[in-house]
C-alpha positions as CSV (number, residue, x, y, z in Angstrom):
1,M,14.8,-6.5,-10.9
2,E,12.4,-9.2,-12.0
3,M,9.4,-7.7,-13.9
4,F,6.2,-9.4,-14.9
5,K,5.2,-8.2,-18.4
6,I,1.4,-7.7,-18.5
7,T,0.8,-6.5,-22.0
8,D,-0.2,-9.9,-23.2
9,C,-1.7,-12.2,-20.6
10,K,-4.3,-13.9,-22.7
11,D,-3.1,-17.4,-21.9
12,I,-3.1,-16.8,-18.2
13,L,-6.6,-15.5,-18.3
14,V,-7.9,-18.4,-20.5
15,N,-6.3,-20.8,-18.0
16,L,-8.1,-19.1,-15.1
17,S,-11.4,-19.8,-17.0
18,K,-10.5,-23.4,-17.6
19,V,-9.7,-24.2,-14.0
20,I,-13.1,-22.9,-12.8
21,I,-14.9,-24.6,-15.7
22,A,-13.1,-27.9,-14.9
23,N,-14.2,-27.7,-11.3
24,K,-17.8,-26.7,-11.9
25,A,-19.4,-29.9,-10.5
26,Y,-17.0,-30.1,-7.5
27,L,-17.6,-26.5,-6.5
28,S,-21.4,-27.0,-6.6
29,E,-21.1,-30.3,-4.8
30,I,-19.4,-28.8,-1.8
31,D,-21.6,-25.7,-1.9
32,G,-24.6,-28.0,-1.8
33,L,-23.5,-29.4,1.6
34,I,-24.1,-26.1,3.4
35,G,-25.3,-23.7,0.8
36,D,-27.4,-23.3,-2.3
37,G,-25.4,-25.7,-4.4
38,D,-25.0,-23.3,-7.3
39,H,-21.6,-21.8,-6.8
40,G,-19.9,-24.0,-9.4
41,I,-22.7,-23.4,-11.9
42,N,-22.6,-19.6,-11.5
43,M,-18.8,-19.4,-11.5
44,A,-18.5,-21.6,-14.5
45,K,-21.1,-19.6,-16.4
46,G,-19.2,-16.4,-15.8
47,F,-15.8,-17.7,-16.7
48,S,-17.2,-19.5,-19.8
49,I,-18.7,-16.2,-21.0
50,F,-15.4,-14.5,-20.3
51,K,-13.3,-17.2,-22.1
52,D,-15.6,-17.0,-25.2
53,R,-15.0,-13.3,-25.4
54,I,-11.3,-13.3,-25.1
55,E,-10.2,-16.4,-27.0
56,H,-10.5,-14.7,-30.4
57,K,-8.2,-11.9,-29.4
58,D,-4.6,-11.8,-30.6
59,T,-3.4,-10.2,-27.3
60,L,-5.0,-9.1,-24.1
61,S,-3.4,-7.1,-21.3
62,L,-3.9,-8.2,-17.7
63,G,-5.6,-5.0,-16.8
64,D,-8.1,-5.1,-19.7
65,G,-8.7,-8.8,-19.0
66,F,-9.4,-8.3,-15.3
67,M,-11.8,-5.4,-16.1
68,E,-13.7,-7.5,-18.7
69,L,-13.9,-10.4,-16.2
70,S,-15.2,-8.1,-13.6
71,N,-17.9,-6.8,-15.8
72,V,-19.0,-10.3,-16.7
73,L,-19.1,-11.5,-13.1
74,M,-20.9,-8.4,-11.9
75,G,-23.5,-8.2,-14.7
76,E,-24.1,-11.6,-16.2
77,I,-24.2,-14.3,-13.5
78,G,-26.5,-14.9,-10.6
79,G,-25.7,-15.5,-6.9
80,S,-23.8,-13.5,-4.4
81,M,-20.3,-14.3,-5.6
82,G,-20.5,-12.3,-8.9
83,P,-20.2,-8.9,-7.2
84,L,-17.6,-10.2,-4.7
85,Y,-15.3,-11.6,-7.3
86,G,-16.1,-8.7,-9.7
87,S,-15.0,-6.2,-7.1
88,I,-11.7,-8.1,-6.6
89,F,-10.8,-8.1,-10.3
90,M,-11.9,-4.5,-10.7
91,G,-9.7,-3.4,-7.9
92,M,-6.7,-5.2,-9.3
93,A,-7.4,-3.8,-12.8
94,M,-7.5,-0.2,-11.5
95,S,-4.2,-0.7,-9.7
96,I,-2.3,-1.6,-12.8
97,D,-4.0,0.7,-15.3
98,G,-1.5,2.2,-17.7
99,K,1.4,-0.1,-16.7
100,E,3.1,-2.5,-19.0
101,E,5.1,-4.5,-16.4
102,L,5.0,-5.1,-12.7
103,S,7.7,-5.5,-10.1
104,A,7.0,-7.6,-7.0
105,K,6.0,-4.4,-5.2
106,D,3.6,-3.5,-8.0
107,F,2.1,-7.0,-7.9
108,S,1.7,-6.7,-4.1
109,E,-0.1,-3.4,-4.5
110,M,-2.3,-5.0,-7.1
111,L,-3.3,-7.8,-4.8
112,N,-4.0,-5.4,-2.0
113,S,-6.1,-3.2,-4.2
114,G,-8.3,-6.2,-5.1
115,L,-8.7,-7.1,-1.4
116,A,-9.4,-3.5,-0.5
117,N,-12.0,-3.1,-3.2
118,L,-13.8,-6.3,-2.0
119,Q,-13.8,-4.8,1.5
120,T,-15.8,-1.8,0.3
121,I,-18.8,-4.1,-0.3
122,S,-18.2,-6.9,2.3
123,D,-17.6,-6.9,6.1
124,A,-16.4,-10.5,6.0
125,T,-13.0,-11.2,7.4
126,L,-10.6,-14.1,8.2
127,G,-12.3,-16.9,10.1
128,D,-15.8,-16.3,8.8
129,K,-15.6,-19.4,6.6
130,C,-15.7,-17.6,3.2
131,I,-13.5,-16.3,0.4
132,M,-11.6,-14.1,2.8
133,D,-10.1,-17.2,4.4
134,T,-8.2,-17.8,1.2
135,L,-7.7,-14.2,-0.2
136,M,-6.4,-12.5,2.9
137,P,-3.6,-15.0,3.8
138,A,-2.5,-15.1,0.2
139,V,-2.3,-11.3,-0.1
140,T,-0.7,-10.9,3.3
141,T,1.9,-13.6,2.6
142,F,2.9,-12.1,-0.8
143,S,3.1,-8.6,0.8
144,E,5.2,-9.8,3.7
145,K,7.7,-11.7,1.6
146,Q,7.9,-8.7,-0.8
147,R,8.7,-6.4,2.0
148,R,11.4,-8.7,3.1
149,K,12.9,-8.4,-0.4
150,C,12.3,-12.1,-1.2
151,R,12.5,-13.1,-4.9
152,F,9.4,-12.8,-7.0
153,D,9.1,-16.6,-7.3
154,E,9.4,-17.0,-3.5
155,C,6.6,-14.5,-3.1
156,L,4.4,-16.4,-5.6
157,L,5.1,-19.7,-4.0
158,G,4.4,-18.4,-0.5
159,A,1.1,-16.8,-1.6
160,S,0.1,-20.0,-3.4
161,T,0.7,-22.1,-0.4
162,A,-1.2,-19.7,1.8
163,A,-4.1,-19.7,-0.5
164,K,-4.4,-23.5,-0.5
165,Q,-4.0,-23.7,3.2
166,G,-6.5,-21.0,3.8
167,A,-9.1,-22.9,1.8
168,E,-8.4,-26.1,3.6
169,N,-8.7,-24.4,6.9
170,T,-12.3,-23.5,6.2
171,K,-13.2,-27.2,6.8
172,M,-12.9,-26.8,10.5
173,L,-14.5,-23.3,10.8
174,Q,-18.1,-22.6,11.7
175,A,-19.8,-20.4,9.1
176,K,-20.5,-16.9,10.4
177,I,-22.0,-15.3,7.3
178,G,-24.5,-16.2,4.6
179,R,-26.9,-19.1,4.4
180,A,-24.5,-21.5,5.9
181,S,-24.4,-19.5,9.2
182,R,-27.9,-20.7,10.0
183,L,-26.5,-24.2,10.3
184,G,-24.3,-23.2,13.3
185,E,-22.0,-26.0,14.3
186,R,-23.3,-28.3,11.6
187,S,-21.3,-26.2,9.1
188,I,-18.1,-27.5,10.6
189,G,-16.4,-30.3,8.7
190,V,-17.2,-29.0,5.2
191,L,-15.0,-26.8,2.9
192,D,-16.3,-23.4,1.9
193,A,-17.0,-23.3,-1.8
194,G,-16.0,-19.7,-2.2
195,A,-12.7,-20.2,-0.4
196,V,-12.0,-23.2,-2.7
197,S,-12.8,-21.4,-5.9
198,C,-10.6,-18.5,-4.7
199,S,-7.8,-20.9,-4.1
200,L,-8.1,-22.4,-7.6
201,I,-8.0,-19.0,-9.2
202,L,-5.1,-17.7,-7.2
203,V,-2.9,-20.8,-7.6
204,C,-3.6,-20.9,-11.3
205,F,-2.9,-17.2,-11.6
206,F,0.4,-17.4,-9.6
207,S,1.5,-20.3,-11.7
208,G,0.9,-18.4,-14.9
209,V,2.8,-15.4,-13.6
210,Y,5.7,-17.8,-12.6
211,D,5.8,-19.3,-16.1
212,N,5.8,-15.7,-17.6
213,L,8.8,-14.7,-15.4
214,Y,10.7,-17.9,-15.8
215,P,9.8,-19.4,-19.2
216,F,12.8,-21.7,-19.5
217,N,12.8,-23.0,-15.9
218,L,11.8,-26.7,-16.1
219,K,11.4,-27.0,-12.4
220,V,7.8,-26.2,-11.7
221,Q,7.5,-24.5,-8.3
222,V,3.9,-23.2,-8.5
223,P,1.9,-26.1,-10.0
224,V,-1.4,-25.4,-11.8
225,T,-4.2,-27.1,-10.0
226,E,-6.9,-28.3,-12.4
227,N,-8.8,-30.2,-9.7
228,Y,-9.0,-29.5,-6.0
229,P,-7.4,-30.5,-3.8
C-alpha cells in the first residue's frame, strides 16, 4: 500500500506559500473585476507570515503546519477568506492528528474533513461562483477514485484536474454570494478569485504529495502551477 509520510512536510508547506505569494497581483487583479480587489493582498500576507514562521524549522509535520497556517489565516489577515481557508486547514489538521503517514483512504478523509469544517461556517455550495467550485470537485474526485481502488497518483491527478477545471468553470457562472452577487449577470465572464487561489493551493499541494510518494519518478504527472492558468 502506498503511504504518504507526513512527519516532515516543510518543503510542501513552503511551496504552498510561494505559489500564493507569486500570484498576489494576479489574484487581486481578478478579484478587483467583481470584488474588493484585495484577495491576493490578504492571501499573500497570510502565507508570507506563515512562510516566515516555518522556514527556520528543521522539520515540520503536515498536521502541525496546517494548524499553524489555520491560526495565521484566521487571526492575522483581513477579509472574508481568512476564516474560510483557516477552517479548511484546521479540519484537515484535526483529521490527521497523531498520524505519521497516510494511505489514500486517510488522505481522502483528510480532504473531506477540511470541506466539512468549512461547511460549518459557510452555506455556499457548488455553482455559487466561489471557493466551493474548486474544493468540492477536487475532494469528490479524489474520494471517488480512492473508493474505486485507484492508485494514489491517479487520485492525485484526478483531483488536481478537477480543481483546475472547477476554477475555470467559475468564469461562466453568475455570482450568488458575496459582494459580486450584487452585480447579477455582470459577474459572468470573470473568474472567481477564491476559486483560483484554491486551485493554486490544491494543485501545488497534490504535486508535493506526488513528489513525496514517487521521489525518483522523472515523469511529472501533477505539475506545480506557479502562475495561473
